C-alpha positions as CSV (number, residue, x, y, z in Angstrom):
1,X,0.1,0.1,0.0
2,X,1.4,3.4,-0.9
3,X,-0.1,6.5,0.5
4,X,1.2,10.0,0.9
5,X,2.3,10.9,4.4
6,X,0.5,13.8,6.1
7,X,2.2,16.6,7.8
8,X,1.3,18.1,11.3
9,X,-0.2,21.2,9.8
10,X,-1.1,22.5,6.4
11,X,-1.7,26.1,4.9
12,X,-4.5,26.6,2.4
13,X,-4.2,28.9,-0.4
14,X,-7.2,30.9,-1.7
15,X,-7.4,28.4,-4.6
16,X,-7.7,25.8,-1.9
17,X,-10.8,27.4,-0.3
18,X,-13.2,26.3,-3.1
19,X,-12.5,22.9,-4.1
20,X,-14.6,21.0,-6.7
21,X,-16.4,17.9,-5.3
22,X,-14.4,15.7,-7.4
23,X,-11.6,16.8,-5.1
24,X,-13.7,17.3,-1.9
25,X,-17.3,16.2,-1.6
26,X,-19.3,16.4,1.6
27,X,-23.1,16.5,2.5
28,X,-23.7,17.2,6.3
29,X,-27.0,18.6,7.8
30,X,-24.9,19.8,10.8
31,X,-21.9,21.1,8.9
32,X,-20.9,24.6,8.7
33,X,-19.3,23.6,5.3
34,X,-21.7,24.8,2.8
35,X,-22.5,24.0,-1.0
36,X,-22.4,26.7,-3.3
37,X,-23.7,26.6,-6.8
38,X,-21.9,27.7,-9.9
39,X,-22.5,31.3,-10.7
40,X,-24.7,30.8,-13.7
41,X,-27.0,28.6,-11.7
42,X,-26.9,30.9,-8.7
43,X,-28.1,33.8,-10.9
44,X,-31.6,32.2,-11.7
45,X,-34.6,34.2,-10.3
46,X,-35.7,33.0,-6.9
47,X,-39.3,33.9,-7.2
48,X,-39.7,32.0,-10.5
49,X,-41.1,28.7,-9.6
50,X,-40.6,27.0,-12.8
51,X,-37.0,28.1,-12.8
52,X,-36.6,26.9,-9.1
53,X,-37.9,23.4,-10.0
54,X,-35.6,23.4,-12.9
55,X,-32.7,24.5,-10.8
56,X,-33.5,21.6,-8.3
57,X,-33.5,19.1,-11.1
58,X,-30.2,20.5,-12.4
59,X,-28.6,20.4,-9.2
60,X,-29.7,16.9,-8.5
61,X,-28.2,15.7,-11.8
62,X,-25.0,17.8,-11.9
63,X,-21.7,16.0,-11.9
64,X,-19.5,16.4,-8.8
65,X,-17.2,18.6,-10.8
66,X,-20.0,21.1,-11.3
67,X,-20.5,21.7,-7.5
68,X,-18.3,23.5,-5.1
69,X,-17.8,23.5,-1.2
70,X,-16.4,26.3,0.9
71,X,-13.8,25.4,3.5
72,X,-13.2,28.8,4.7
73,X,-13.6,27.9,8.4
74,X,-11.8,24.7,8.4
75,X,-8.3,26.2,8.9
76,X,-9.5,28.1,12.1
77,X,-10.6,25.0,14.0
78,X,-9.1,24.8,17.4
79,X,-8.3,21.2,18.4
80,X,-6.0,21.8,21.3
81,X,-8.3,19.9,23.8
82,X,-6.3,17.0,24.7
83,X,-7.6,15.4,27.9
84,X,-4.4,14.4,29.7
85,X,-1.0,15.8,30.4
86,X,1.7,15.0,27.8
87,X,3.4,12.4,29.9
88,X,0.4,10.6,30.8
89,X,-1.2,10.4,27.3
90,X,2.2,9.5,25.7
91,X,2.6,6.7,28.2
92,X,-1.0,5.5,27.7
93,X,-1.5,5.9,24.0
94,X,2.2,5.5,22.5
95,X,4.5,3.6,24.8
96,X,1.9,1.2,26.5
97,X,-0.6,0.7,23.7
98,X,-3.1,-2.2,23.5
99,X,-0.6,-4.3,21.7
100,X,2.2,-3.8,24.1
101,X,-0.2,-4.2,27.1
102,X,-1.3,-7.7,25.8
103,X,2.3,-8.6,25.2
104,X,3.1,-7.5,28.7
105,X,0.4,-9.6,30.2
106,X,1.5,-12.6,28.7
107,X,5.2,-12.1,29.2
108,X,5.0,-10.9,32.8
109,X,2.8,-14.0,33.6
110,X,5.3,-16.3,32.1
111,X,8.2,-14.6,33.9
112,X,6.4,-14.9,37.2
113,X,6.1,-18.6,36.9
114,X,9.6,-18.7,35.5
115,X,11.0,-17.1,38.5
116,X,9.2,-19.6,40.7
117,X,10.6,-22.5,38.7
118,X,14.1,-20.9,39.0
119,X,13.8,-20.9,42.8
120,X,11.9,-24.2,43.3
121,X,13.6,-26.2,40.4
122,X,11.9,-28.2,37.7
123,X,12.5,-31.3,35.8
124,X,13.8,-31.2,32.2
125,X,10.6,-32.6,30.6
126,X,8.3,-30.0,32.6
127,X,10.4,-27.2,31.2
128,X,10.1,-28.5,27.7
129,X,6.4,-28.9,28.0
130,X,6.2,-25.1,29.2
131,X,8.3,-23.9,26.3
132,X,6.3,-25.8,23.7
133,X,3.0,-24.8,25.3
134,X,3.9,-21.2,24.6
135,X,5.0,-21.9,21.0
136,X,1.7,-23.7,20.7
137,X,-0.4,-20.5,21.7
138,X,1.9,-18.3,19.6
139,X,1.2,-20.4,16.4
140,X,-2.5,-21.1,17.2
141,X,-3.5,-17.4,17.8
142,X,-2.3,-16.6,14.2
143,X,-4.3,-19.4,12.7
144,X,-6.7,-18.0,10.0
145,X,-9.8,-19.9,11.4
146,X,-8.9,-19.0,15.1
147,X,-8.7,-15.3,14.0
148,X,-12.0,-15.5,12.3
149,X,-13.6,-17.1,15.0
150,X,-12.4,-14.5,17.6
151,X,-13.7,-11.7,15.4
152,X,-17.0,-13.4,14.8
153,X,-17.8,-13.9,18.4
154,X,-16.5,-10.6,19.8
155,X,-17.9,-8.4,16.9
156,X,-21.3,-10.0,17.1
157,X,-22.2,-7.7,20.1
158,X,-25.3,-5.5,19.4
159,X,-25.0,-1.8,19.2
160,X,-27.3,-1.5,22.0
161,X,-24.6,-2.6,24.4
162,X,-22.8,0.3,26.3
163,X,-20.1,1.9,24.4
164,X,-17.4,1.1,27.0
165,X,-18.3,-2.6,26.5
166,X,-18.1,-2.4,22.7
167,X,-14.7,-0.7,23.1
168,X,-13.4,-3.4,25.1
169,X,-14.5,-5.9,22.5
170,X,-12.6,-3.9,19.7
171,X,-9.4,-4.9,21.3
172,X,-9.8,-8.3,19.7
173,X,-7.8,-6.9,16.6
174,X,-4.7,-6.5,19.0
175,X,-5.3,-9.8,20.6
176,X,-3.6,-12.3,17.9
177,X,-0.7,-10.1,17.6
178,X,0.0,-9.2,21.1
179,X,-0.4,-12.8,22.3
180,X,1.6,-14.2,19.5
181,X,4.5,-12.2,20.2
182,X,4.4,-12.4,23.9
183,X,4.1,-16.2,23.8
184,X,6.8,-16.5,21.3
185,X,9.3,-14.6,23.2
186,X,8.2,-16.2,26.5
187,X,8.6,-19.7,25.1
188,X,12.1,-18.8,23.8
189,X,12.9,-17.7,27.4
190,X,11.6,-20.9,28.8
191,X,13.7,-22.8,26.2
192,X,16.9,-21.1,27.5
193,X,16.0,-22.5,30.9
194,X,15.5,-25.8,29.4
195,X,18.8,-25.8,27.5
196,X,20.7,-24.8,30.8
197,X,18.9,-27.6,32.9
198,X,19.3,-30.2,30.1
199,X,23.0,-29.3,29.7
200,X,23.6,-29.8,33.5
201,X,21.8,-33.0,33.1
202,X,23.9,-34.3,30.3
203,X,27.1,-33.2,32.1
204,X,26.0,-34.9,35.3
205,X,25.4,-38.2,33.3
206,X,21.6,-38.0,33.6
207,X,18.9,-39.0,31.2
208,X,19.2,-36.4,28.6
209,X,21.2,-37.6,25.5
210,X,23.6,-35.7,23.2
211,X,21.1,-35.8,20.3
212,X,18.5,-34.3,22.4
213,X,20.8,-31.6,23.5
214,X,22.1,-30.8,20.1
215,X,18.7,-30.5,18.6
216,X,17.6,-28.1,21.3
217,X,20.4,-25.7,20.9
218,X,19.5,-25.7,17.2
219,X,16.0,-24.7,18.0
220,X,17.1,-22.0,20.4
221,X,19.6,-20.6,17.8
222,X,16.8,-20.5,15.1
223,X,14.3,-18.9,17.4
224,X,16.7,-16.2,18.6
225,X,17.4,-15.3,15.0
226,X,13.6,-15.2,14.1
227,X,13.1,-12.9,17.2
228,X,15.8,-10.6,16.1
229,X,14.5,-10.0,12.8
230,X,10.9,-9.7,14.1
231,X,12.0,-6.7,16.1
232,X,10.0,-3.6,14.7
233,X,12.6,-1.4,13.4
234,X,14.7,-4.2,11.8
235,X,11.4,-5.9,10.4
236,X,10.4,-2.6,8.7
237,X,13.8,-2.1,7.0
238,X,14.3,-5.9,6.1
239,X,10.7,-7.0,5.6
240,X,11.3,-9.5,2.8
241,X,14.3,-11.0,5.0
242,X,11.9,-11.1,7.9
243,X,9.3,-13.0,6.1
244,X,11.7,-15.5,4.5
245,X,13.5,-16.2,8.0
246,X,9.9,-16.3,9.6
247,X,8.7,-19.0,7.2
248,X,11.6,-21.1,6.3
249,X,13.2,-21.0,9.8
250,X,9.8,-21.5,11.3
251,X,9.2,-24.6,9.4
252,X,12.8,-25.8,10.4
253,X,12.0,-25.2,14.0
254,X,8.7,-27.2,13.8
255,X,10.6,-30.2,12.4
256,X,13.1,-29.9,15.0
257,X,10.6,-29.7,17.8
258,X,9.2,-33.0,16.4
259,X,12.7,-34.5,16.7
260,X,13.1,-33.0,20.2
261,X,9.7,-34.3,21.5
262,X,10.6,-37.9,20.2
263,X,14.1,-37.8,21.5
264,X,13.2,-36.4,24.9
265,X,10.4,-38.9,25.3
266,X,13.0,-41.7,24.4
267,X,15.3,-40.5,27.0
268,X,12.7,-40.4,29.7
269,X,10.5,-43.3,28.6
270,X,11.8,-45.6,31.2
271,X,10.3,-49.2,30.8
272,X,7.5,-48.3,28.6
273,X,7.5,-48.4,24.7
274,X,8.3,-45.0,22.9
275,X,4.8,-45.2,21.2
276,X,3.1,-45.3,24.6
277,X,5.4,-42.6,25.9
278,X,4.4,-40.2,23.1
279,X,0.6,-41.2,23.3
280,X,0.4,-40.3,26.9
281,X,2.5,-37.1,26.7
282,X,0.6,-33.9,26.3
283,X,3.6,-32.3,24.6
284,X,3.3,-34.5,21.7
285,X,-0.3,-33.6,21.0
286,X,0.5,-29.9,21.2
287,X,3.0,-30.5,18.5
288,X,0.3,-32.4,16.4
289,X,-2.1,-29.5,16.7
290,X,0.4,-26.6,16.1
291,X,1.8,-28.5,12.9
292,X,-1.8,-29.1,11.7
293,X,-2.5,-25.4,12.3
294,X,0.5,-24.3,10.2
295,X,-0.2,-26.8,7.5
296,X,-4.0,-26.1,7.1
297,X,-3.9,-22.9,5.1
298,X,-1.2,-24.6,2.6
299,X,-3.9,-27.4,2.1
300,X,-6.0,-24.7,0.5
301,X,-3.2,-23.4,-1.9
302,X,-4.5,-23.1,-5.3
303,X,-4.5,-21.0,-8.3
304,X,-7.5,-18.8,-9.0
305,X,-8.6,-17.2,-12.2
306,X,-8.8,-13.5,-12.0
307,X,-10.4,-10.9,-14.1
308,X,-8.0,-7.6,-14.3
309,X,-9.1,-4.0,-14.7
310,X,-6.1,-1.4,-14.9
311,X,-7.3,1.6,-13.3
312,X,-4.3,3.7,-14.1
313,X,-0.4,3.2,-14.3
314,X,-0.6,3.5,-10.4
315,X,-3.5,1.1,-9.6
316,X,-4.9,-2.3,-10.6
317,X,-8.2,-4.0,-9.6
318,X,-8.4,-7.8,-9.7
319,X,-11.8,-9.5,-9.4
320,X,-12.2,-12.9,-7.9
321,X,-15.5,-15.2,-8.3
322,X,-14.9,-17.9,-5.6
323,X,-15.9,-16.5,-2.3
324,X,-17.9,-13.7,-0.5
325,X,-15.8,-12.6,2.3
326,X,-17.2,-10.4,5.2
327,X,-16.2,-6.7,5.2
328,X,-12.9,-6.3,6.9
329,X,-11.3,-9.4,5.3
330,X,-8.0,-9.7,3.4
331,X,-6.7,-12.3,1.1
332,X,-3.2,-13.4,0.5
333,X,-2.0,-13.8,-3.1
334,X,1.3,-14.4,-4.8
335,X,3.0,-15.4,-8.1
336,X,5.5,-17.7,-6.4
337,X,3.9,-19.4,-3.4
338,X,7.1,-20.4,-1.6
339,X,8.5,-16.9,-1.6
340,X,6.4,-13.6,-1.8
341,X,3.0,-13.4,-0.4
342,X,1.0,-10.3,-0.3
343,X,-2.1,-9.3,1.6
344,X,-4.8,-7.2,0.1
345,X,-8.3,-6.1,1.5
346,X,-11.3,-7.9,-0.2
347,X,-13.9,-5.5,-1.6
348,X,-17.2,-7.2,-1.6
349,X,-20.7,-5.8,-2.4
350,X,-24.0,-7.1,-1.0
351,X,-25.9,-9.3,-3.5
352,X,-22.7,-9.8,-5.8
353,X,-20.8,-12.9,-5.9
354,X,-17.1,-12.8,-5.6
355,X,-14.8,-9.8,-4.4
356,X,-12.2,-7.7,-5.7
357,X,-9.0,-6.2,-4.5
358,X,-7.3,-3.0,-5.5
359,X,-3.4,-2.9,-5.9
360,X,-1.5,0.2,-6.0
361,X,2.0,0.7,-6.9
362,X,4.3,0.3,-3.9
363,X,7.4,-1.5,-5.1
364,X,8.6,-4.0,-7.8
365,X,6.1,-6.7,-7.3
366,X,3.0,-4.3,-7.4
367,X,4.5,-2.5,-10.4
368,X,5.0,-5.8,-12.3
369,X,1.3,-6.6,-11.4
370,X,0.0,-3.3,-12.8
371,X,2.1,-3.5,-16.0
372,X,1.3,-7.2,-16.7
373,X,-1.9,-8.3,-14.9
374,X,-2.0,-12.1,-14.7
375,X,-5.0,-14.2,-15.8
376,X,-4.3,-16.6,-12.8
377,X,-2.7,-16.1,-9.4
378,X,-2.1,-18.3,-6.4
379,X,-4.3,-17.9,-3.4
380,X,-3.7,-19.4,0.2
381,X,-6.0,-20.3,2.8
382,X,-9.2,-18.4,3.4
383,X,-10.1,-14.7,3.6
384,X,-9.0,-13.6,7.1
385,X,-10.5,-10.7,9.1
386,X,-8.5,-7.7,10.4
387,X,-8.9,-4.5,12.1
388,X,-11.8,-3.0,9.9
389,X,-13.9,-6.0,11.1
390,X,-14.8,-4.0,14.2
391,X,-16.7,-1.3,12.3
392,X,-20.1,-2.9,12.8
393,X,-19.8,-2.7,16.6
394,X,-20.3,1.2,16.2
395,X,-23.6,3.1,15.5
396,X,-21.6,6.0,13.9
397,X,-18.2,5.8,12.8
398,X,-15.8,8.0,10.8
399,X,-13.9,5.8,8.5
400,X,-10.5,7.3,7.2
401,X,-8.5,6.0,4.2
402,X,-5.6,7.2,2.2
403,X,-4.7,6.0,-1.2
404,X,-5.5,2.3,-1.7
405,X,-6.5,2.2,1.9
406,X,-9.9,2.5,0.5
407,X,-10.0,-1.4,0.0
408,X,-10.6,-2.3,3.5
409,X,-13.1,0.5,4.1
410,X,-15.3,0.3,0.9
411,X,-17.0,-2.9,2.0
412,X,-18.4,-1.3,5.0
413,X,-19.6,1.5,3.1
414,X,-21.4,-0.8,0.9
415,X,-22.8,-3.0,3.4
416,X,-24.4,-0.1,5.5
417,X,-24.4,-1.9,8.7
418,X,-23.3,1.3,10.5
419,X,-23.8,5.0,9.9
420,X,-20.4,5.8,8.3
421,X,-18.7,9.2,7.4
422,X,-16.0,8.4,4.9
423,X,-12.9,10.3,4.4
424,X,-10.8,9.2,1.4
425,X,-7.7,11.2,0.8
426,X,-5.5,10.5,-2.2
427,X,-3.7,12.2,-5.1
428,X,-5.7,12.3,-8.4
429,X,-8.5,10.3,-7.0
430,X,-10.5,9.8,-10.2
431,X,-7.4,9.5,-12.4
432,X,-5.8,6.9,-10.3
433,X,-8.6,4.8,-9.0
434,X,-11.2,5.2,-11.6
435,X,-14.9,6.6,-11.9
436,X,-16.3,3.2,-11.3
437,X,-14.9,2.9,-7.7
438,X,-15.4,6.5,-6.8
439,X,-19.0,6.7,-8.2
440,X,-20.0,3.5,-6.4
441,X,-18.7,4.9,-3.1
442,X,-20.6,8.1,-3.5
443,X,-23.7,6.4,-4.5
444,X,-23.6,4.2,-1.4
445,X,-22.5,7.0,0.8
446,X,-23.5,10.5,-0.6
447,X,-21.9,12.2,2.4
448,X,-18.5,10.8,1.7
449,X,-15.5,13.1,1.6
450,X,-13.1,12.4,-1.1
451,X,-10.1,14.8,-0.9
452,X,-7.6,15.1,-3.7
453,X,-4.2,16.1,-2.3
454,X,-2.8,16.7,-5.6
455,X,-5.2,19.4,-6.3
456,X,-5.6,20.8,-2.8
457,X,-2.6,20.1,-0.8
458,X,-2.1,18.0,2.2
459,X,-4.6,18.8,5.0
460,X,-4.0,18.6,8.7
461,X,-5.6,15.1,8.9
462,X,-6.1,15.2,12.7
463,X,-7.9,18.5,12.4
464,X,-10.0,17.3,9.5
465,X,-10.9,14.0,11.4
466,X,-11.7,15.8,14.7
467,X,-14.2,18.1,12.7
468,X,-15.9,15.2,11.2
469,X,-16.2,13.3,14.5
470,X,-17.8,16.4,16.0
471,X,-20.2,17.2,13.3
472,X,-21.1,13.5,12.6
473,X,-21.4,12.7,16.2
474,X,-19.3,9.5,15.8
475,X,-18.6,6.9,18.4
476,X,-15.2,6.2,17.0
477,X,-12.6,6.5,14.2
478,X,-11.3,3.6,12.0
479,X,-8.2,4.5,9.7
480,X,-6.3,2.6,7.2
481,X,-3.2,4.4,6.0
482,X,0.4,4.3,6.2
483,X,2.2,3.5,9.6
484,X,3.1,7.1,10.4
485,X,-0.1,8.7,9.5
486,X,-2.2,6.0,11.2
487,X,-0.3,6.4,14.5
488,X,-0.7,10.2,14.2
489,X,-4.3,10.2,13.8
490,X,-5.1,7.5,16.3
491,X,-3.0,9.2,18.9
492,X,-4.5,12.5,17.9
493,X,-8.1,11.1,18.5
494,X,-7.4,8.9,21.5
495,X,-5.6,11.8,23.4
496,X,-8.8,13.9,22.9
497,X,-11.0,11.2,24.3
498,X,-12.3,9.7,20.9
499,X,-11.8,6.2,20.4
500,X,-9.6,5.3,17.3
501,X,-8.4,2.2,15.7
502,X,-5.9,1.4,13.0
503,X,-3.6,-1.4,11.8
504,X,-0.7,-2.2,14.1
505,X,1.9,-3.9,11.5
506,X,2.8,-6.8,13.8
507,X,3.7,-9.0,11.1
């Protein structure tokens, strides 16, 4: 996804004050933003009934380019109404965000037990069981069906429930990521203790074999490399490397864990057979389930026929016919299933079979796709729900998208399960994404704001969203944009007491 970053503030020239609705389009009964007709239409006699009726008909049939909107009071908005002191709000909304809180809960709980085991001591098999249990949770909470089930259950709450309850349920979108990373890091720490205890046991001539010890050291080394490249700053700089390490080293770890479980059970089986030792050991069944969890999406690997629509030299729309995903879902596609996978939001419309995805130019892969759209493409697993799945929990919500971020937002506009005020900001909107998509959004949501940054400059998005929240009386804000702008808008709203949600880029 490629969007323009938005600066903290923006000045508007005189030419920015009146913007054509192809650039900015807004209808709001409570808004101080006003519609103005073109001079020729405004000059019609007001006392002439026929002329008035003709004017109304003409206004309703005018293209968006023939209307104008005044933004004179926008730049004078005062939005310096943050609810807490600088230190308190930075700690709450930036340093200890929901993702990090979930990570901390999982990690601290593990470390409390870890310290107790260090003081009281524990057997090698018990430490191995705890380490694998953490890896089991880390893998299972990122499984497609588990994620969809969590969203399905927690986002099924009726809008009549108190807002504070629904806001708690919204945290489901951070649950898989925070739990995944917390459990994975905790499992690695437990494995370090396991290695230390197993090494001591081996040196003292205990049950642990050299083969078990060698496999365990290999697992620990691979997990440390995976965690290193998963560190946020390194992951963003070397994302392809992170993906390759995460996938191929992860598969290697699973294979080695199988070897470790078999070898360790063989070391401690005593007089019983190895088969019985494995069958009665819970660790063995944890490994069975986590392996099936990883393999399941790959059992649904197939090549799907797609219909392509080149929107511009910057964007492509692909149409699929095989599923009808719920709003807020994404699908993973690839030209080479063993290497690169790319996730794109699904755009589905009620009553229409299939879905589409919008791909915008953001690198070599997307550029090649736009230049030469494929007739078929690899698809893995099922459509998986993400952060935008929470939109139906709110009665009234401001949905913000920049560039191709409109993809996750559009299905909610079409579904109309909540009252939505859409803000879509992008350069050369119609030229880039085509009239078909723009007009379908405006047809479904006539009050949508489509802001062309190429013609009107970059606005202060926090100020603009704050204005919309106030006028629309929204319960929350959901934004799909680049990382910097998402964090800026989410912080800007949360620090002013407005619930706001956006992607967290945890994978």
